[in-house]
N, C-alpha and C positions, 0 to 999 in steps of 0.2 A: 657637616662638610663646610669647607671654607666659602663655597659659593653662597651659601645661605646667610652669610654674614653681611652680604651686600643688600641694602634696603630695596634696591630696584628689583633684584631677583625675587624677594619676598612679595613685592607689590605687583609682580608680573600678571597674576590672574586678574587683578582689578584693572590693570592697564589694558589687558586684552579685552575685557568686558567694555571698557570705556571706548576703545577704538571701534569695536563692533557696533556699539550703540550709535556713535557719531556717523559712521558710514552707512549704517542701516537706515538712517533718516532719508537717504536718497531713494529708498524703496517706496516711501509713503505716497508720493504723487502718482506712481504707476499702479498702485493696488486697485483703486476704484475711481478712476477719473470720471467726474460727472459734470455736465454742462451747467453753467450759471450765467444767465443773461447773455446768451449768444446773440449778437445783433443781427436781426433778420429784417430786411426791407420789404415793405408791401406797397405795391402800386395798384390802386383801384381806379381804372379808367372807365369803368362801366357807366354808361349813360342812363341805364334803367329803362323802365317802361312808363308811358303816360297813362294808359288804361289797361289794367289797373295801375295806379301809381305805386311802383315798387322798384327797388334797386337790389337785385339779387347779389350784386358784387359785394355790397355792404354786409348782407347776410352771410355770404361765403367767408368774408374776412372774420366776422364774429364767430362763425362755426369752427374755422380753422384755429383761431386763437384759443377757443375753449377746448377743442380736441387736443391741441398740443400741450396745454397746461393742465389737463384733467388729472393726471397722476403725480403732479409735482408737489413736493413738500419743501417749505422754506422758499429760497430764491427760485423764481421760475427759470426753466431751462432756456427760454428764448426771450429776447427783448425785441418787441415789435416796433419798427420805425416806419412811419408812414412817409412815403415819398410821392411827389406830385406827378412824375412822368418816368417813362422807361428810359429816356435819355439821361435823366438825372441819376437813376439807379445804376446805369452802366458806368457813369463817371464815379459814383460812390464805390462800386466794386473795384475799379481800377485804383482808387485811392485807399483801398483796404479798410473801408468803413463797415462792410457787411460780409458775412460768410455766405449767405444765400439771399435770394430775393424772389418774391412771388409777384407776378404781373398778371392782373386780370384785365382782359381786353374790353374795348368799348361796347361790343355787341354781346356781352356775356348774358345779360338778362333776356335779350331778344332770342338768342339761340336756346337758352334754357327753356323758355316758354314754348319753343317749337317742338320740344320733345313730346308734347301731348297732341301734336297735330299729325296728319298723315305724312308730312314731309319733315321728319325730325332732323336736326343738325346739332351735334354735341358742341358745346362751347369749349374753347381751347385756352388753357392757362399755361403760363411759362414759369418754370423754376430755374433761376440762374444759380449756379454753384461756383463759388470763388475758390478754386482749388489751390492757387498759389499762396493764398493768405495763410492757410494751414490745412494740409490735406486731411488730417484726422478730424479736426473740428468741422470742416466743411462737409465731410462725409457724414458725420454725426448729425449735423443740421439738415442735410439733405434727407437722411432717413426719417428724421422726426417730421419734416415737412411733408414728405411723401406719405407717411402714415396718417398724418392729419388729413391730407387730401383723400386718402382711401376711406377714412372714417366718414368724411363728408359725402363722398360718393355713395357709400352704403346708406346713409341717412336719406339722401335725395332719391335714391332708387326705391326705398321703402315708401316715401311720400308719393312718388309718381305712380307706383303700383296701386297704392290706396286710392289715388285719384281715378285711375282707370277702373278700379273695382266699383267705386261709387257711381261712375257714369255707366257701368254695365257694358262698356265697349270692349270689343275684341282688339287684341294687340297684333299689329302687323309684324311681319318679319323684320322690316326696317326699323320699326319702333323697338322691337325686342333687342336688336343689335345695339341701338342707341342706349337702351336702359342698362345694358351690360356694363357700360362705363359712361354715366351721364355727363361727366366732366373729363375731357381729354387733357392729360397733363404731359407737357413736353419739358424734358430736362436739358438744359444747355450749360456746358462747362466753359467757364471763362478763366483766363490766366492759367491755363492748364499746366500741370507739372510735367507732362510728357512721359516718355518711356525710359529715359536715361537720367533719372534724377533720384533713384532709390526711393520711389514712391513719395517724392517731394521732400525727402530728408537729406539731399545732397548738401545743403548749406550747413546742416548740423554735423555731418560726417567730416566736412572740411575744417571744422573748428579745432578738433583735437590735434591734428598734425601741426597746425600753425601755432597753437598754444604751447605744445611741447617744444617746438623749435625755438620760440621766443624764451621759454623758461631755461632751456639748455644754454642758449647764447648768453643769457644773463648770469647763469651759474659760472660759466667758464671765465667771463670777465671778472666776476667777484674773486674767484680763486687766484687768477693771475695778479690782480691788484693787491690781494692780501699778501702775496709773496714779495711785493715791492715795498721798500722802505722810503716813503716820501718825507722829505725833510721839513716841508712847510705846506701851508694852505695853497700856495700858488701851484706847487707840483701836483697836488691832489686835484685842483681845479683843471689843470691841463690834461690830466689823465681822464677826468670825467668828460671833458670836451672831446677827446679822442674817442672815448667810448660812444658818445652820441653820434659822431660823424661815421664811425665804423658801423654803428647800428643802422644808419641810413643805408649804407652799402649792403648790409645783411638783409635789410627789409626789401630792397629791390631784388636781390637774389632770391629771397623766399617767395615774394609775390609772383614774379614771372615764372620761376621754376615750378612752383606749386600749381599754378594755372595750367602750365603745359603738361605736368604729370596727370592732373585730374582729367584734362581733355583726352590725353592718351589712354587713360584707364576706361574711358567711355562716358564720362559725365558730359551732358549736353551744355556747352558753354558757347553762347551765341555772340557774346561781346568779350573777346579775349583780352584786348588791351585794357578795357574798362575794368574787367574782373581782376586782372593782374595789378592794376593801380590801386584798386580798393583793398586787395589783400596786402599790398605793400604798406598802406596806411594802417591797416589792422595790426600787422606784425610790429611795426614801429611803435604803435600805441601800447601794445602788450609788453614789448621789450623795455620801453622807458618806464612803464609802471612797475614792472617787476624789478628792474635795476634800481629804481628809486627806493623801493622797500628794502632791498638787499643792502643798499649803501648806508642805511641807518641801523638796521637790526641784524645784518649779516645773514648767514645761511639759515638761521632760525626762521627767517621769513618764508622758507620753502614750504612749511606746513600750511601757510595761508593759501598758496596757489595750488597745492595738491588738493586741499579741501574744496577750493573753488572748482577744480576739474571734476572731482567725483560727486560733489553735491549739485553742481550747476548743470553738468552735461545732461542728466536725465530730464531736467526741467525744460530744456531748449526745444524738445520735440512736442511739447504741449502748448496749446493756445492758452493765454492767460485765463480765459473763461472756463477752462477745464481744471483749474487748480483751486485749492482752498485759498481763502483770503490771506492766510499767513504766508504761504509760499508765493502767492501772486504779489503781495504788497511788500513783504520784508526780504525776499530772496531774489525772485526773478526780476523785480523792478530795477535793481541796481547791479545785476550781473554784467560785467563789462563785455563778456563774450556774446551776450544777447544782441548787442548792436551789430556785431559782425554778421551774425546769422540773419538778422533783419535786412541788412544791406545786401547780402547775397540773394535773399529771396526776391528783392526788387530787381536785381540784375538778371536772375535766372528766369523768373516766372512772369514778371510784369513788363518785360520788354523795355526797361529803362536803362539808359547808359549811365556812366559814372556822372554823379552830380553831388553837390553839397547838400544832400538831404539830411534828415534828422540822424540816422545811424552814423553817417560819415562825420557830421559835426561833433557828435558825442565822442567818437573815437579820436578826433583831432584834439578835443579838450582833454581827454584822458592822457594822450601823449604829451600835451603842453604842460599839464600839471606834473606828470612824471618827470619831464625835462627840468622843470624848476626845482623840484625836490631833489633830484639827482645832483644838480649843480650846487645847490646850497649845502649838500652834505660835505662838500670839500672844506667847509669852514667849521665843522663840528670839532669838538675837542678830541685829540688823539694822543695816546700815551706812547705810541711807538717811537717817535723821535726822541722823547725824553729818556725812554729806556735805552735807546741806542747810545745816547750821550753818556749815560751812567756807565754803560759797559765800556765805552772808550776810555772814560776817566779811570775806571778800575784797572784797565790793562796798561794805561799810560799815566801813572801818578806824577 
């Protein structure tokens, strides 16, 4: 058959395998995400006992660290960070330094010693869970920390029962109730994601519509410009300037309309104007970046941004500590859409209004670089005017 004379038809099976291989790479991070060095803060305010001289808070910290890392192979699942006070750890949670935090109170040793007395009082520790930083990673860290506390509770219960057995003393009802849970653990969620945030994934869900809108806008501009015959560099530069100015109008339309749509669909958006302004900057940054690539390589650049969409989108839902070093360092670290997601997290879950934070500044730099590359493309060599002159000479000798 004549079809099989075409080399692309013959190569189709190999092309299909190559496409499946490339896009299947997006599955790898989701198959078995495992934590590596999740930053966990520990505050030990325990003042200890004078007689006997002992600090059970330090023992508690050591036991929890051992229990949490008992079954780890290679990199530990948690990275323990000692913090001096509860106020400091609350500030660190708001600044997205820790996924969870463990706070041991001043009277920890005193109350733990009371468990062997007729009037026992269980010491209370606090676990802070930073939901807004990343709901999945924070939940995973909370589970591991709770399990570590549970293991320490079992160990202390066994030791206390052995102490009662050595003393030959009867256990009162009050003591038995205290021994059921020697350490009382209270979990406090901070920077909560709320009930209208797709379990904390609303920033990720909002990336795809904005990305596709910026991609389609860039494609339409490219097609329209390709149909125009610009006689010189100045005409191409003017066309590029018009594209930038109209892109700003499109960005405003995209940012404010998308914020309104998302709020109408039920997304909890407490800072409407700030969110709309941030999305405006994100759209313009993506539009200028994509347009800059198109201005030099044409529609062939589409494959770059399609790959970024399909390979990058699955990574955005994972905390960096849940990814392998390859995906964390070589893919996630430079994904442009990551900064949009991080900026929306701060707006949605950390109660911060629009400001020139790290995600916003990176998006501005992406847009600035895209702007410069787009404008300089007006001065690249083009054969279209030459071809047009040749045609005119041929028809008008």
